[in-house]
N, C-alpha and C positions, 0 to 999 in steps of 0.2 A: 504494500500500500504506500502510495506517494505521501511524503510528509508535507504538511503545510508550512513548516518552518524551514528557514528563517522567515520571520515577518518583519517588514520594515515600514516605519512611518517616515514618509518622505516629505519634508517641508510642510507639515500639517499646520494649518491656520483655521481659526473659527471665529466668526463675528456674529453678534446678535444685538439688535437695537443700536446699531452703529458703534458698538463697543467691541474691541478686539480682546477675545478671551484666551485664545491660543495663538502664538506667533512663531511660525517657521520652526516647528519641532521635528527633529529627525532622530529616530532611535531605531536600532536594529535588535530584535529579540531572537535569540537562538536557544535551543533546548539542550539539556534539561535545566532545572533549577527554579528558583523562586525569585522573581524580580519584583521589587517594590517601587511604586511611584509615590514619592513623599513630597510634602510641601504644606504650607499653612493653608487655612481656609481661603477659598477663592483662588487658589493657585491654578486650578484647571485639571486636577487629578481625575475626578470622576468623569468629567467631560472627555478627557483623553481616552479613558477606557471605553466609553460608549462609542467613540469614533472608531477605535481599533476593533471593537466587536462588530461594528456595522450598524449600530442603532441610530447613529447620526452620520450625516455626510459632511465632510470638512468643506469650508468655503475656499480653501486652497490646499494644495498638496494631495497626496494619495496614500492609501494603505495597500501594501503589496505583500501577498502571501506566497512565499516560495516562487517568486517570479510571475505570479498570476493574481488577477483581481476577480477571478471567477466566483460565482455564488456557491460552488461546491465547497469552498473553504469554510463557509458558514456551518456546514454540517459537522465539522471536526473541531468545533469550539463551543464553549458554554460560558454563561456569566451568572454570577450570584450577587445579589444586591444586599445592602444593609438591612432592608426590610422586605424579605421575599414575599411574593404573592403566591399563596397556596390555594389549591382548588377545594371546592366544597365536597370533599370526599375523604376516604380514609387515607392514612399515611401511605399504605401500600399502593392504593389506586393513584395517588399523586405521582409516584415513580413510574408506574405502569403507563400512565398517560404520556409521560415524556418519552418513554421508549417507543410507544406506538407512533407518536408524532414524528419521530426520527426514522421510522420505517423498519424497525426491528421486526423479525418474524414473530407472529403472535405466539407460536409454540415456545419461543425463548423468553418472552417477556416476563412471565412469572418467576422463572429462575433468576433472571438478571435483576429483577426488582428485589427479590429476597436477598440476593448477594449484596446489593447496595445497602440495604437496611442493616444487614449483619455487620458490614464494614463500618458503618457509622453508629452502631450501638442502638439502633431503633427497632430491631426485630421484635422486641416485646411490645411495641406500640403499633404494630402493623395494621391492626383493625380499628385503631382509635381515629376519631374525627380529627383531621389535621388542624382544624381551627381552634381546638382547645389545647394545643401543645404550648409548652412554655417557650419563651423567646429562644433559649438555647436549643431546644428540641426542634423548633421551627427552622433554625439556621442549619442544623444538621440534616434536616429533611431536604432543604434546598440544595445542600451539598450532595446528598445521596442522589437526588433527582438529576443533578448535573453530572455526577460521576458515573451514573449508570449508563449514560449514552456514550461513554468511552471517548471523551474529547481528548484531542492532542494538546489543546490549550484551554485553560480555564481562567477567566477574568473574575476577580473577587473585589468588590467595592465595599470597603469598610465592613467586612463580614462579622466583626465582633464588637462594633461600636456600641451596641445597645445591651451588651451582655455583662453579667457579673464575672469576677475573676475565675470562679470555678467553671462556669459554662465556657468562658473564653479559652481556658486551657484545653477543654475537651475538643472544642472546634479547632484549635491549633493542631492538636494531634491528628484530627481528620485531614486537615490541610497537608500536614507532613506526609501522611499515608498516601494521599492522592499524588503528591509530588514524587514520592518514592516509587510509585507505580508507573512513572514515566510521563505524567502530564505536566506540561509547562504551566507554572503559576505566575500570573501577572496581577498584582494586588495593590490596593491603596490601604493606608491605615494612618491614624493619628497617634497610635500607640508606639512610642519609640522603643519601649522594651520589647514589644512584639516584633518590630522590624529587626532589632538586634538578634533576637532568637531565631527568626525564620528566614530572613533575607539572605540570598547569595549575591544579589546585585541591587543597586539603588539608582533610580533616576529622580533627581530632585528638581521640582518646578517651583517657580515663584513668579507671580503676576503673569501667568500664561507663557512663561519663557523657560526653556530647559537650561538650568544653571549648571548642573553638574551630573555626570554619570560615572559610577565607579563600582568596584566590588563593595559589598557591605562592610567588610573589615576596613578598607581604605577610607570609605566615606565616614564611618563613625570614629575611627582612630586618627585620621589626618585629612579632614576635609580641605579641599583646595581653595574654596572661595569664602569670603567673609559672610556672605548670605547663608551658606551651609553651616558655618560655625555658629552663627547666631541662632539658627533654627535648632541645632542640636542642643544648644544651651537652654532652649525654651524661651528665648527672647522673641517678642512679637515682631514680625516683619510687616512693614507697611509699603 
């Protein structure tokens, strides 16, 4: 099967209401690993992920998947949001629906759904109404639903922002397992401890501009720019 990686953002710009929100951003993502997009509020992190995933069209530049801009690339990626939308059905049925929509053979859907729930620790909740899950359980279900379709790339937009420390750690373990299974993770977070724990690479944005790209160790231990140093110290960037 042909890989959709590397994926390149080439000169990405985005404007809305006559305001430039992203300005000439170029990043190349290669697998495997966990790349984090960091920056203060309003930097353009979530917007960049939505463009990369194909939910928004940039006003300038392009997203290229392994030399192609074809729609088939969309079938090999998934995205999980801070507050996932769950269907009005059981936990298991939520995962099964995603599998059917991606064209998996119906004879395989049940086993694949069960496997995804087991990997995320939700097998005991398979028949529960998804709408009554706790915040942490809902996020794990969103991850199970995305993981089940076997994406090569998974975008995660602040997946633990609304969770307590215990639920956050469980979700982090699931993310690590997804990554260890070969899926490329591209993720945003405001949790610097989380980025230090999980990231292999960092792309730092400020005011819609890519300021610095580095390995996680280099970024946190010896940031090259004053903006990155201020951000790591927790100083507010304006």
